[in-house]
C-alpha positions in Angstrom: 134.8 109.5 112.0 131.4 110.3 113.6 128.4 108.2 112.7 125.7 109.8 110.6 122.1 108.9 111.3 119.5 110.1 108.8 115.8 110.4 109.6 113.3 109.6 106.8 109.6 109.3 106.5 108.8 107.7 103.1 110.0 105.1 100.7 111.8 107.6 98.5 113.7 109.1 101.5 114.6 105.6 102.7 116.2 104.8 99.3 118.0 108.1 99.1 119.4 107.9 102.6 120.8 104.4 102.0 122.3 105.3 98.6 123.9 108.4 100.0 125.7 106.4 102.7 123.8 106.9 106.0 125.4 104.9 108.8 122.0 104.4 110.4 118.4 105.3 109.6 115.7 106.6 111.9 112.5 105.5 110.3 109.4 107.6 110.9 106.1 108.8 109.5 105.2 112.5 109.5 108.6 114.2 110.1 106.7 117.5 109.9 105.5 116.9 113.5 108.8 115.4 114.7 108.2 111.9 113.5 105.5 109.3 114.2 105.5 105.5 114.0 106.1 104.3 110.5 103.9 101.8 108.7 104.6 98.1 108.8 105.2 98.2 105.1 107.9 100.9 105.4 109.5 98.9 108.3 109.7 95.9 106.1 111.2 97.9 103.2 113.9 99.3 105.6 114.7 95.8 106.8 115.9 94.9 103.3 118.7 97.4 103.5 122.2 96.7 104.9 122.0 99.9 106.9 120.7 99.4 110.4 117.3 101.0 111.0 115.6 102.2 114.2 111.9 102.8 114.1 110.3 105.7 115.8 107.6 104.6 118.3 105.3 107.5 118.8 101.5 106.9 118.2 100.4 110.5 117.8 101.6 114.1 117.4 101.7 116.5 120.4 103.3 115.9 123.8 104.8 112.7 125.1 102.4 112.2 128.0 101.0 108.8 127.1 98.0 107.1 128.6 97.3 103.3 128.8 95.8 103.2 125.3 98.8 105.0 123.9 101.2 102.6 125.6 99.4 99.5 124.4 99.7 100.8 120.8 103.4 101.5 121.3 104.0 98.0 122.6 102.3 96.6 119.6 104.4 98.9 117.3 107.6 97.7 119.0 106.5 94.1 118.2 106.0 95.1 114.6 109.5 96.7 114.4 111.0 93.5 115.8 108.9 91.3 113.5 110.1 93.3 110.5 113.7 92.7 111.5 114.7 96.2 112.4 117.7 96.8 114.6 116.1 99.1 117.2 113.5 101.5 118.3 113.3 105.2 119.3 111.3 105.9 122.4 110.4 108.7 124.8 107.7 109.4 127.4 107.0 112.3 129.7 105.3 113.1 132.9 103.0 116.2 132.9 105.9 118.3 134.5 108.3 117.3 131.7 110.3 114.8 133.6 110.8 111.4 131.9 108.1 108.9 132.7 110.3 106.2 134.1 107.4 103.7 134.6 106.2 103.9 131.0 109.7 103.9 129.6 110.6 100.8 131.7 107.6 99.0 130.3 108.5 100.0 126.7 112.2 99.1 127.2 111.1 95.7 128.5 109.0 95.1 125.4 112.0 96.0 123.2 114.3 93.6 125.0 117.2 92.7 122.7 116.7 95.7 120.4 118.8 98.9 120.2 117.3 101.8 122.1 117.4 105.6 121.4 115.8 108.1 123.8 114.2 110.7 121.6 113.7 114.5 122.1 111.2 114.1 124.9 114.6 114.6 126.7 114.5 118.2 125.5 111.5 118.9 127.6 113.0 117.8 130.9 113.6 120.4 133.7 116.8 118.7 134.8 119.1 117.2 132.2 121.4 115.5 134.7 118.5 113.6 136.3 117.1 112.6 132.9 120.6 111.2 131.8 120.7 109.1 135.0 117.2 107.7 134.2 118.2 106.9 130.6 121.4 105.2 131.7 119.6 103.1 134.4 116.9 102.0 131.8 119.6 100.8 129.4 119.3 103.3 126.5 122.3 103.4 124.1 122.0 107.1 123.3 120.0 110.3 123.8 118.9 112.3 120.8 118.8 116.0 121.8 119.1 119.6 120.6 120.0 120.8 124.1 116.5 121.9 124.7 116.5 124.4 121.9 114.9 124.6 118.4 118.2 123.4 116.8 121.4 121.7 117.8 123.4 124.7 116.5 121.5 127.0 118.9 122.0 124.6 121.8 125.8 124.2 121.7 126.3 125.3 125.3 123.7 123.0 126.7 124.9 120.1 124.5 128.4 120.5 125.9 127.0 120.4 129.4 124.9 117.3 128.6 127.9 115.6 127.1 129.9 116.3 130.3 127.1 115.1 132.5 126.9 111.8 130.6 130.5 111.0 131.5 130.8 108.4 128.8 127.9 106.3 130.2 125.7 106.9 127.3 126.1 108.4 123.8 124.7 111.9 123.3 123.6 112.4 119.7 122.9 116.0 118.6 120.0 116.5 116.2 117.6 119.1 114.8 118.8 121.3 112.0 122.2 119.6 111.6 123.8 120.5 108.2 127.2 120.4 106.5 127.5 124.1 107.5 127.2 123.6 111.3 128.2 120.0 112.0 131.8 121.0 112.5 130.9 123.0 115.7 129.2 119.9 117.1 132.1 117.6 116.3 134.5 120.0 117.9 132.7 119.2 121.2 133.6 115.5 120.9 130.3 114.0 119.8 130.7 110.6 118.0 127.3 110.5 116.2 125.0 113.1 114.8 121.4 113.0 113.5 120.0 114.9 110.5 117.3 114.8 107.9 119.1 116.0 104.8 115.9 117.7 104.0 115.0 119.8 101.0 111.8 121.6 100.0 109.7 119.7 97.4 107.9 121.4 94.6 104.8 123.0 96.0 101.6 121.0 95.2 98.8 122.7 93.3 95.2 122.0 92.3 92.7 119.8 94.0 95.3 117.7 95.9 96.3 120.9 97.8 92.7 122.3 97.9 91.4 119.2 99.6 94.2 119.0 102.1 95.9 115.9 100.8 99.3 117.7 100.8 101.1 120.6 102.4 102.8 123.4 100.5 105.7 123.1 102.9 106.4 119.3 102.4 110.0 118.3 102.4 112.0 115.3 101.0 115.4 113.7 101.5 118.3 115.2 99.5 121.1 112.9 98.3 123.3 116.0 97.8 122.7 117.3 101.3 123.5 114.0 102.9 126.7 113.6 100.9 127.8 117.1 101.8 127.2 116.3 105.4 129.2 113.2 105.2 132.0 115.1 103.5 131.9 117.7 106.3 132.1 115.0 108.9 135.2 113.5 107.3 
C-alpha cells in the first residue's frame, strides 16, 4: 500500500493527521503560501508522536533563491529540527533561472547529516526535470515532492509519469498538490509508492475585529479527519 504523507501547519492539524493515520507528517507554518518553517514549539509537539515527521525548512514566502542570510537561518532551523527529535527535513533552493542551486543544497544537506531528506516543490520550477533528478540523487535526497510542474498533481499526470521514468528507481517520486480521495487512484496507477496531501477543509469564515485588523484570513483552511480517512481508504 502506498505511504500517505499529510502536511499540517498548526497543533490542531498535527493531532488530526496523527489520529487519522498519516504514515508521515510534513510539518510547516503557513500552508497558504506553500509552507514555511514551523516553530520550535510545534516541532517539539510533533516529536511526541509515533508518526515520523519532517520539518519544512523555508525561511520566507516567495521564490527559492536564497541569499547568505537566508541560508544561515535555514541551517539554524535544521539544527532546531534535529534538536527537537524530528525524523527529517524538507529542503529546496533555486538559482535565478529555476535550476536547483546545487551549492546551497549541498550546504543544507551537509547540515542535515543523518536526517531524512525530501526535495520540495522548488523542483517544479526547474527547466529540465532529468537534470534536477540527477542533482537530487547525487546530493542524497530520499524523495522529490512534485506536481509535475503544474498547479496540481492531477493536472500533471503526464509529466509525473515522465519524471517517474527518468528517476529509474534511484529516488522516490512523491506526487503532491491537490491530492484527494477522488484523484489518488490515477496517481497510484502510475506506480507511485507514496503520495502527499493536506486533507484540507475550509474553516468557518472569521468575522469582526479579528478579520478587520488582518489577524485572520477568510480563506483559512484546517485539516480534516474525514478527508484523510477517505484518502487512506482510496489508497487501500
